N, C-alpha and C positions, 0 to 999 in steps of 0.2 A: 451483147444483143447487135444484131446486124438489122437497122432501121430501114436499109433499103430494100429489105425484103418485105416490107409493109407497104400497104397502099398511102398514098398522101395523107388522107384523112386520118389514118391510124397514127401515122408519124406525128401529125398535128396533134392528137388526143394524147398520144405519150407525154409529147413535149408540154404541153398544157397541165397534164396530170402533174408533172414536176412542179409546175408553178403553183398549182393549187396545193400541193404538199409543202411548199416553202411557205406560203401564205399562212398556212395554219401552223407553222412552226416545226414540220415534221422533216426529218432527214432522209427518210426513204419513202417511195411512191407505196401507197396501199390500193387495194382494189376500189376504195371508196373515192380515191382521189380520180382514179382513170374514171369512175363511173360520173364524177361530177364535171370531169372535162368533157365526157362524150355529150352529157346533158348541156352543157353551155356551148357547144359548136353551134354557129350561128347556121352554117348551110351543112351540117351533118344529118344523117339519116333520123335521129331518134327524135329530136325536138318536134317535127312535124308529125310523127306518128302520134306524140303525146298530146297534141293540139296547142 
């Protein structure tokens, strides 16, 4: 996967999702890991939408 084709925030979310997967003892990234990473982004788009 070429991360340079993604926006900076998307790159950060993908990297964070890997950390989330590792934190839960998973060897591969699942959609749930990416979703959690996006929800945890401090300056991301989703948290302000959720309030």
